[in-house]
C-alpha positions as a printed NumPy array, in Angstrom:
array([[-13.909, -15.463, -28.36 ],
       [-13.305, -12.679, -25.779],
       [-12.715,  -9.283, -27.075],
       [ -8.875,  -8.663, -26.908],
       [ -7.41 ,  -5.389, -25.829],
       [ -5.18 ,  -3.48 , -28.133],
       [ -3.791,  -0.277, -27.003],
       [ -6.384,  -0.415, -24.228],
       [ -4.031,   0.269, -21.395],
       [ -3.302,   3.708, -22.581],
       [ -4.414,   6.139, -19.982],
       [ -7.29 ,   8.483, -20.743],
       [ -6.203,  11.947, -21.702],
       [ -8.643,  14.034, -19.721],
       [ -7.079,  16.008, -16.945],
       [ -9.22 ,  14.582, -14.198],
       [ -7.925,  10.914, -14.813],
       [ -4.464,  11.932, -15.195],
       [ -4.581,  13.07 , -11.637],
       [ -4.212,   9.567, -10.282],
       [ -0.428,  10.259, -10.157],
       [  2.18 ,  13.009, -10.893],
       [  4.521,  11.662, -13.643],
       [  6.598,  14.82 , -13.356],
       [  8.064,  14.076,  -9.862],
       [ 11.064,  11.735, -10.167],
       [ 13.033,  12.661,  -7.057],
       [ 15.777,  10.123,  -7.21 ],
       [ 16.598,  10.277, -10.865],
       [ 19.515,  12.797, -10.219],
       [ 21.57 ,  13.014,  -6.984],
       [ 22.145,  16.867,  -7.245],
       [ 24.27 ,  17.55 ,  -4.14 ],
       [ 23.583,  21.165,  -4.474],
       [ 19.813,  20.718,  -3.672],
       [ 18.6  ,  19.761,  -0.297],
       [ 15.414,  18.488,  -1.77 ],
       [ 17.112,  15.621,  -3.471],
       [ 17.218,  12.616,  -1.085],
       [ 20.642,  10.94 ,  -0.599],
       [ 21.457,   7.891,   1.241],
       [ 18.71 ,   5.898,  -0.454],
       [ 19.892,   2.847,  -2.344],
       [ 18.251,   2.443,  -5.686],
       [ 18.554,  -1.219,  -6.813],
       [ 18.565,  -1.939, -10.455],
       [ 15.722,  -4.087, -11.676],
       [ 15.62 ,  -5.865, -15.078],
       [ 12.839,  -7.115, -17.192],
       [ 12.245, -10.81 , -16.814],
       [ 14.608, -12.659, -19.189],
       [ 11.945, -14.718, -20.938],
       [  8.14 , -15.013, -21.132],
       [  8.211, -18.45 , -19.5  ],
       [  9.779, -16.96 , -16.431],
       [  7.163, -14.104, -16.304],
       [  4.329, -16.744, -16.613],
       [  5.829, -18.856, -13.739],
       [  5.853, -15.799, -11.617],
       [  2.279, -15.117, -12.495],
       [  1.32 , -18.75 , -11.619],
       [  3.159, -18.5  ,  -8.249],
       [  1.14 , -15.428,  -7.41 ],
       [ -2.132, -17.066,  -8.185],
       [ -1.099, -19.981,  -5.897],
       [ -0.275, -17.53 ,  -3.176],
       [ -3.605, -15.83 ,  -3.502],
       [ -5.329, -19.091,  -3.142],
       [ -3.391, -19.926,   0.067],
       [ -4.054, -16.53 ,   1.672],
       [ -7.773, -16.827,   0.729],
       [ -7.819, -20.171,   2.592],
       [ -6.098, -18.679,   5.606],
       [ -8.266, -15.495,   5.727],
       [-11.519, -17.565,   5.44 ],
       [-10.23 , -19.892,   8.237],
       [ -9.628, -16.885,  10.42 ],
       [-13.057, -15.459,   9.709],
       [-14.663, -18.78 ,  10.639],
       [-12.484, -19.102,  13.829],
       [-13.366, -15.439,  14.927],
       [-17.033, -16.023,  14.574],
       [-16.882, -19.252,  16.524],
       [-14.663, -17.901,  19.279],
       [-16.309, -14.631,  19.852],
       [-19.793, -16.08 ,  19.631],
       [-20.793, -13.778,  16.83 ],
       [-21.985, -16.34 ,  14.208],
       [-23.3  , -13.745,  11.675],
       [-20.856, -13.158,   8.818],
       [-21.089,  -9.449,   9.475],
       [-19.765, -10.013,  13.116],
       [-16.135, -10.616,  11.755],
       [-13.942,  -7.789,  12.846],
       [-12.939,  -5.65 ,   9.866],
       [ -9.239,  -6.096,   8.903],
       [ -8.479,  -8.717,  11.49 ],
       [ -6.329, -10.713,   9.11 ],
       [ -4.656,  -7.491,   7.753],
       [ -3.624,  -6.202,  11.195],
       [ -2.283,  -9.679,  12.021],
       [ -0.356,  -9.735,   8.861],
       [  1.007,  -6.199,   9.389],
       [  2.375,  -6.98 ,  12.859],
       [  4.155, -10.062,  11.454],
       [  5.523,  -8.079,   8.586],
       [  6.984,  -5.211,  10.677],
       [  8.547,  -7.966,  12.951],
       [  9.87 , -10.114,  10.054],
       [  7.704, -13.016,  11.034],
       [  6.179, -14.02 ,   7.693],
       [  5.981, -17.644,   6.434],
       [  5.202, -16.296,   2.871],
       [  4.937, -12.736,   1.52 ],
       [  1.288, -12.322,   2.877],
       [  1.024, -15.321,   5.331],
       [  1.757, -14.751,   9.016],
       [  4.367, -17.151,  10.704],
       [  3.652, -16.108,  14.348],
       [  0.439, -15.256,  16.271],
       [  1.567, -11.705,  17.193],
       [ -1.306,  -9.938,  18.756],
       [ -4.077, -12.169,  17.25 ],
       [ -5.235, -13.546,  20.585],
       [ -5.492, -10.055,  22.01 ],
       [ -7.664,  -9.04 ,  18.966],
       [ -9.947, -11.982,  19.357],
       [-10.335, -11.204,  23.022],
       [-10.944,  -7.502,  22.286],
       [-13.775,  -8.606,  19.997],
       [-15.518, -10.824,  22.515],
       [-13.513, -14.069,  22.91 ],
       [-12.538, -15.338,  26.379],
       [ -8.845, -15.5  ,  27.161],
       [ -8.794, -19.236,  26.58 ],
       [-10.86 , -19.032,  23.192],
       [ -8.597, -16.152,  22.105],
       [ -5.405, -18.153,  22.596],
       [ -6.852, -21.401,  21.133],
       [ -8.372, -19.476,  18.263],
       [ -5.116, -17.657,  17.397],
       [ -3.179, -21.04 ,  17.505],
       [ -5.703, -22.536,  15.108],
       [ -5.541, -19.748,  12.719],
       [ -1.725, -19.739,  12.756],
       [ -1.626, -23.47 ,  12.036],
       [ -3.759, -22.969,   8.866],
       [ -1.536, -19.953,   7.815],
       [  1.666, -22.135,   8.132],
       [  0.046, -25.127,   6.247],
       [ -1.059, -22.621,   3.457],
       [  2.531, -21.234,   3.365],
       [  3.995, -24.767,   3.215],
       [  1.776, -25.665,   0.223],
       [  2.698, -22.568,  -1.615],
       [  6.359, -23.026,  -1.025],
       [  6.133, -26.613,  -2.402],
       [  4.328, -25.304,  -5.524],
       [  6.798, -22.435,  -5.84 ],
       [  9.93 , -24.82 ,  -5.792],
       [  8.379, -27.291,  -8.165],
       [  9.213, -25.051, -11.131],
       [  7.672, -26.773, -14.231],
       [  6.722, -25.503, -17.569],
       [  4.521, -22.348, -17.565],
       [  2.071, -22.747, -20.388],
       [ -0.715, -20.375, -19.543],
       [ -0.613, -16.861, -20.802],
       [ -2.168, -13.923, -19.023],
       [ -5.307, -13.171, -21.058],
       [ -6.305,  -9.465, -21.255],
       [ -9.865,  -8.412, -22.043],
       [-11.326,  -4.998, -22.597],
       [-14.214,  -4.129, -20.41 ],
       [-14.915,  -0.557, -21.297],
       [-13.328,   1.632, -18.713],
       [-11.533,  -1.372, -17.275],
       [ -9.369,  -4.188, -18.409],
       [ -9.537,  -7.717, -16.833],
       [ -6.576, -10.157, -16.572],
       [ -6.817, -13.803, -16.028],
       [ -4.057, -16.665, -16.176],
       [ -5.33 , -18.847, -18.991],
       [ -8.782, -20.061, -18.024],
       [ -8.079, -20.195, -14.357],
       [-10.091, -18.194, -11.936],
       [-10.187, -15.6  , -10.508],
       [ -9.509, -12.678, -12.859],
       [ -8.311,  -9.31 , -11.579],
       [ -9.556,  -5.869, -12.825],
       [ -7.726,  -2.511, -13.361],
       [ -8.908,   0.754, -14.645],
       [ -7.268,   1.754, -17.909],
       [ -5.94 ,   4.962, -16.35 ],
       [ -4.139,   2.891, -13.679],
       [ -2.811,   0.356, -16.222],
       [ -1.482,   3.274, -18.174],
       [  0.343,   4.545, -15.092],
       [  1.736,   1.024, -14.448],
       [  2.841,   0.794, -18.06 ],
       [  4.816,   4.171, -17.719],
       [  6.327,   3.095, -14.374],
       [  7.346,  -0.343, -15.845],
       [  9.106,   1.227, -18.828],
       [ 10.939,   3.768, -16.654],
       [ 11.996,   0.991, -14.212],
       [ 12.967,  -2.073, -16.283],
       [ 13.241,  -0.863, -19.937],
       [ 15.259,   2.382, -19.542],
       [ 12.174,   4.335, -20.742],
       [ 12.033,   2.385, -23.964],
       [  8.322,   2.196, -25.098],
       [  6.458,  -1.058, -24.782],
       [  5.08 ,  -2.706, -27.937],
       [  1.363,  -2.348, -28.748],
       [  1.171,  -5.954, -29.731],
       [ -0.591,  -7.676, -26.819],
       [  0.073, -11.037, -28.32 ],
       [  3.863, -10.561, -28.35 ],
       [  6.241, -11.911, -25.762],
       [  7.391,  -8.408, -24.821],
       [  3.834,  -7.36 , -23.919],
       [  3.08 , -10.621, -22.199],
       [  6.02 , -10.074, -19.741],
       [  4.468,  -6.806, -18.844],
       [  1.012,  -8.398, -18.464],
       [  2.428, -11.063, -16.284],
       [  4.08 ,  -8.505, -14.108],
       [  0.763,  -6.515, -13.745],
       [ -1.204,  -9.584, -13.044],
       [  1.226, -10.704, -10.243],
       [  1.079,  -7.228,  -8.772],
       [ -2.792,  -7.178,  -8.796],
       [ -3.016, -10.601,  -7.375],
       [ -0.586,  -9.763,  -4.453],
       [ -2.741,  -6.672,  -3.399],
       [ -5.874,  -8.887,  -3.824],
       [ -4.247, -11.31 ,  -1.41 ],
       [ -3.336,  -8.559,   0.917],
       [ -6.802,  -7.212,   1.018],
       [ -8.007,  -4.137,   3.092],
       [ -8.833,  -1.466,   0.641],
       [ -9.208,   1.191,   3.455],
       [ -6.075,  -0.167,   4.987],
       [ -4.083,   0.762,   1.612],
       [ -5.647,   4.2  ,   1.331],
       [ -3.439,   7.232,   0.318],
       [ -3.41 ,  10.962,   1.012],
       [ -5.698,  13.101,  -1.154],
       [ -4.091,  14.294,  -4.393],
       [ -4.672,  18.028,  -3.683],
       [ -2.794,  17.714,  -0.385],
       [  0.046,  15.969,  -2.007],
       [  0.244,  18.818,  -4.579],
       [  0.6  ,  21.381,  -1.786],
       [  3.432,  19.179,  -0.084],
       [  5.347,  18.973,  -3.354],
       [  5.035,  22.562,  -4.38 ],
       [  5.703,  24.172,  -0.996],
       [  7.916,  21.663,   0.824],
       [  9.432,  19.669,  -2.003],
       [  7.95 ,  16.446,  -0.903],
       [  8.843,  13.825,  -3.647],
       [  8.739,  10.565,  -2.165],
       [  6.194,   8.366,  -0.096],
       [  7.325,   6.164,   2.747],
       [  4.364,   3.783,   2.5  ],
       [  2.75 ,   3.322,  -0.884],
       [  2.224,   0.886,  -3.629],
       [  2.53 ,   1.081,  -7.467],
       [ -1.221,   1.287,  -7.487],
       [ -1.742,   4.134,  -5.087],
       [  1.589,   6.055,  -5.278],
       [  1.362,   9.731,  -6.099],
       [  4.962,   9.838,  -7.427],
       [  7.145,   7.621,  -9.539],
       [  9.434,   6.339,  -6.773],
       [  8.159,   5.28 ,  -3.413],
       [  8.799,   2.831,  -0.579],
       [  6.36 ,  -0.225,  -0.431],
       [  5.935,  -3.526,   1.321],
       [  6.691,  -5.665,  -1.644],
       [  9.803,  -4.152,  -3.146],
       [ 12.379,  -6.859,  -2.632],
       [ 12.187, -10.204,  -0.816],
       [ 14.421, -11.388,   1.999],
       [ 17.054, -12.451,  -0.483],
       [ 16.955,  -8.969,  -2.007],
       [ 15.551, -10.396,  -5.173],
       [ 12.939,  -8.077,  -6.984],
       [  9.337,  -8.737,  -5.647],
       [  6.178,  -7.599,  -7.551],
       [  6.492,  -3.894,  -6.673],
       [ 10.016,  -3.594,  -7.799],
       [  9.126,  -3.814, -11.531],
       [  7.2  ,  -0.568, -11.086],
       [  9.511,   1.622,  -9.314],
       [  9.435,   0.581,  -5.63 ],
       [ 12.636,   1.501,  -3.515],
       [ 11.764,  -1.369,  -1.111],
       [ 10.507,  -1.267,   2.32 ],
       [ 10.826,   1.973,   4.345],
       [ 12.141,  -0.217,   7.131],
       [ 15.003,  -1.54 ,   5.141],
       [ 18.569,  -0.575,   5.792],
       [ 18.72 ,   0.524,   2.194],
       [ 16.414,   3.331,   2.983],
       [ 18.331,   5.856,   5.083],
       [ 17.799,   9.279,   3.523],
       [ 20.241,  12.016,   4.713],
       [ 18.066,  14.748,   3.376],
       [ 14.979,  15.284,   1.343],
       [ 11.284,  15.682,   1.94 ],
       [  8.989,  12.736,   2.505],
       [  5.292,  11.896,   3.07 ],
       [  4.629,   9.245,   5.792],
       [  1.089,   7.82 ,   6.024],
       [  1.684,   4.344,   7.395],
       [ -0.979,   1.569,   7.535],
       [ -3.13 ,   2.228,  10.45 ],
       [ -1.878,  -0.513,  12.685],
       [ -0.353,   0.824,  15.973],
       [  2.807,  -1.422,  15.777],
       [  3.634,  -0.254,  12.276],
       [  3.121,   3.302,  13.065],
       [  5.216,   3.222,  16.194],
       [  8.132,   1.555,  14.486],
       [  7.852,   4.145,  11.499],
       [  7.866,   7.058,  13.91 ],
       [ 10.986,   5.535,  15.639],
       [ 12.789,   5.195,  12.348],
       [ 11.919,   8.617,  11.218],
       [ 13.286,  10.164,  14.468],
       [ 16.417,   8.178,  14.072],
       [ 16.859,   9.443,  10.516],
       [ 16.128,  12.992,  11.759],
       [ 18.654,  12.714,  14.487],
       [ 21.388,  11.839,  12.065],
       [ 20.457,  14.488,   9.561],
       [ 20.385,  17.104,  12.331],
       [ 23.801,  16.052,  13.618],
       [ 25.166,  16.427,  10.   ],
       [ 23.331,  19.758,   9.562],
       [ 21.276,  18.344,   6.792],
       [ 17.64 ,  19.335,   5.665],
       [ 15.507,  16.332,   6.215],
       [ 11.699,  16.469,   6.583],
       [  8.908,  13.979,   7.128],
       [  5.046,  15.054,   6.932],
       [  3.367,  12.342,   9.075],
       [ -0.405,  11.638,   8.612],
       [ -1.812,   9.218,  11.373],
       [ -5.151,   8.551,  13.131],
       [ -5.864,  10.434,  16.255],
       [ -5.332,   7.501,  18.683],
       [ -3.867,   9.221,  21.715],
       [ -3.685,   6.069,  23.676],
       [ -1.189,   4.556,  21.359],
       [  2.594,   4.833,  21.799],
       [  3.256,   6.429,  18.27 ],
       [  1.102,   9.501,  19.215],
       [  3.012,  10.371,  22.177],
       [  6.333,   9.593,  20.357],
       [  5.364,  12.205,  17.717],
       [  4.353,  14.765,  20.377],
       [  7.664,  14.34 ,  22.296],
       [  9.878,  14.336,  19.261],
       [ 12.589,  16.932,  19.374],
       [ 12.024,  17.341,  15.561],
       [  8.326,  18.272,  15.679],
       [  8.226,  21.755,  14.211],
       [  4.429,  22.048,  13.637],
       [  1.282,  20.173,  14.571],
       [ -0.518,  18.152,  15.178],
       [ -3.103,  19.678,  12.921],
       [ -6.363,  17.776,  13.672],
       [ -9.075,  17.302,  11.143],
       [-12.303,  15.411,  12.06 ],
       [-13.236,  12.193,  10.351],
       [-16.338,  13.224,   8.565],
       [-14.828,  16.185,   6.936],
       [-11.913,  14.482,   5.078],
       [-11.098,  11.285,   3.183],
       [ -8.361,   9.296,   1.412],
       [ -7.884,   7.874,  -1.959],
       [ -9.237,   4.361,  -1.701],
       [ -6.783,   1.452,  -1.775],
       [ -9.08 ,  -0.296,  -4.337],
       [ -9.23 ,   2.796,  -6.574],
       [ -7.821,   0.911,  -9.499],
       [-10.868,  -1.481,  -9.493],
       [-13.436,   1.248,  -8.79 ],
       [-15.21 ,   3.75 , -11.135],
       [-13.327,   7.007, -11.214],
       [-16.072,   8.81 ,  -9.33 ],
       [-15.543,   6.352,  -6.389],
       [-11.868,   6.656,  -6.024],
       [-12.229,   8.477,  -2.681],
       [-13.497,   7.348,   0.772],
       [-14.508,   9.198,   3.892],
       [-12.041,   8.656,   6.829],
       [-13.119,   6.457,   9.742],
       [-11.135,   8.456,  12.27 ],
       [-10.1  ,  12.045,  13.121],
       [ -6.546,  12.462,  11.685],
       [ -3.465,  14.22 ,  12.866],
       [ -0.818,  15.817,  10.52 ],
       [  2.745,  16.309,  12.095],
       [  5.558,  18.147,  10.561],
       [  8.868,  16.415,  11.694],
       [ 11.799,  18.506,  10.381],
       [ 15.372,  19.295,  11.07 ],
       [ 16.339,  22.873,  11.741],
       [ 17.874,  23.295,   8.381],
       [ 14.758,  22.012,   6.581],
       [ 12.698,  24.439,   8.554],
       [ 15.015,  27.358,   7.613],
       [ 15.144,  26.479,   3.86 ],
       [ 11.475,  25.685,   3.407],
       [  9.56 ,  27.144,   6.387],
       [  6.056,  25.636,   7.042],
       [  3.602,  28.599,   7.637],
       [  0.056,  28.78 ,   8.749],
       [ -1.083,  28.942,   5.16 ],
       [  0.582,  25.816,   3.948],
       [ -0.914,  23.885,   6.957],
       [ -4.413,  25.134,   6.098],
       [ -3.97 ,  24.319,   2.465],
       [ -2.944,  20.672,   3.305],
       [ -6.085,  20.29 ,   5.379],
       [ -8.225,  21.797,   2.698],
       [ -6.681,  19.296,   0.223],
       [ -7.552,  16.334,   2.551],
       [-11.116,  17.588,   2.412],
       [-11.457,  17.086,  -1.353],
       [-11.295,  13.357,  -0.969],
       [-14.525,  12.825,   1.036],
       [-16.025,  10.564,  -1.56 ],
       [-19.648,   9.934,  -2.274],
       [-20.553,   8.213,   1.193],
       [-21.225,  10.388,   4.205],
       [-19.605,   7.93 ,   6.544],
       [-17.747,   4.648,   6.719],
       [-20.956,   2.728,   7.72 ],
       [-22.549,   3.814,   4.346],
       [-19.37 ,   2.876,   2.554],
       [-19.166,  -0.632,   4.036],
       [-22.823,  -1.338,   3.337],
       [-22.276,  -0.251,  -0.273],
       [-19.44 ,  -2.622,  -0.832],
       [-19.969,  -5.444,   1.727],
       [-23.799,  -5.435,   1.676],
       [-26.35 ,  -5.192,   4.488],
       [-24.353,  -7.625,   6.422],
       [-21.809,  -4.827,   7.167],
       [-24.349,  -2.863,   9.305],
       [-23.461,  -2.664,  12.914],
       [-21.671,  -0.497,  15.359],
       [-19.127,   2.222,  14.394],
       [-15.715,   1.294,  13.247],
       [-13.414,   0.167,  15.997],
       [ -9.828,   1.291,  16.604],
       [ -7.648,  -0.036,  13.968],
       [-10.398,  -0.933,  11.545],
       [-10.268,   1.501,   8.706],
       [ -8.833,   4.739,   7.558]])
């Protein structure tokens, strides 16, 4: 019999491991209209715990089915990319090819399933950029899209089938980690105990009114929580791209919170969020029903109409996909225009790669709300919190950046008057980013460590990694 976990998801008490998030910052708990730091104009949807354990298990089973569909679509794209570009070695597949395609579809609302594209947006161009002819690029994109649509159709059929959910999520203690598995089905997912403790706290805050969760892992109450965590981990396993999901360094976040009142992230997940409430990709589905992130405090997508803050301070570190970053900057500027016209204090600290040829970079430079920046920091002197930190040893939580990074301070005049950004604050933010370098001197070494020798090759290409 496997060793069962009891009390194993309690976060370690040492100060270093507690730093995976800051539980003190809960920006949207109170709408205090006397404080300019408190965001308003943000709709917080109530989320309830699943009604019964059978419903929770069915949700976990649906997520496992989705993972298998995405794995099939991603594998097909890798095969197609190697064939169409003439690079037959496994290491020749462009990094994050599927993730970039998915991100473009997500920002355009062109998804056949939560993590399966419904259109070929930009995929042919990506294949051509990596060596395919125009014809091969177009045909390869069409072939990959057909597989993605077929996978989505299979998943939808399984989802709508319903049926009785018999398999429980089995939790096993693996030292510093826990593993979760739906019955005896593969694969299992892994989560550090510190991160599971964070998820437990967020879950209790969000769906249980801060009521503590039972310690009995065999109870239906705990099983509903375990199913929610399993579904969350499977979704991000499906999404892939650990570098693509990276977050700002903890020390930099602390400076932003202390000096500028930043208390909410525009692009995060329950796994990498610094604060208890945040925007994320999987908050609510198209019918506005709770998706996997909602049970852990997500406010929904930054691009949703429900997210329209009139004031407050926000950190914006979008996925490094040009289309996503351009749309994010466009929305931030629109929100700032409205806030400025209403004489409100609204602020966005924007962290993006230094890709001067992309539209978002010029949009930031030309913004009438740019008060400071860009502050440039070179790639090899800073890093990010890895998107897969929940499945890595604590000493491997950070990763060196692939690109030079720019930090922009977009702020209304009132925000600048109330909490001015001085030179010392800007320097402290950059120093904070330098604390997340990790143990690898560059991205190439990092890729070899986690992908093996097949990852050796040229330097990271544009859009490939944070």
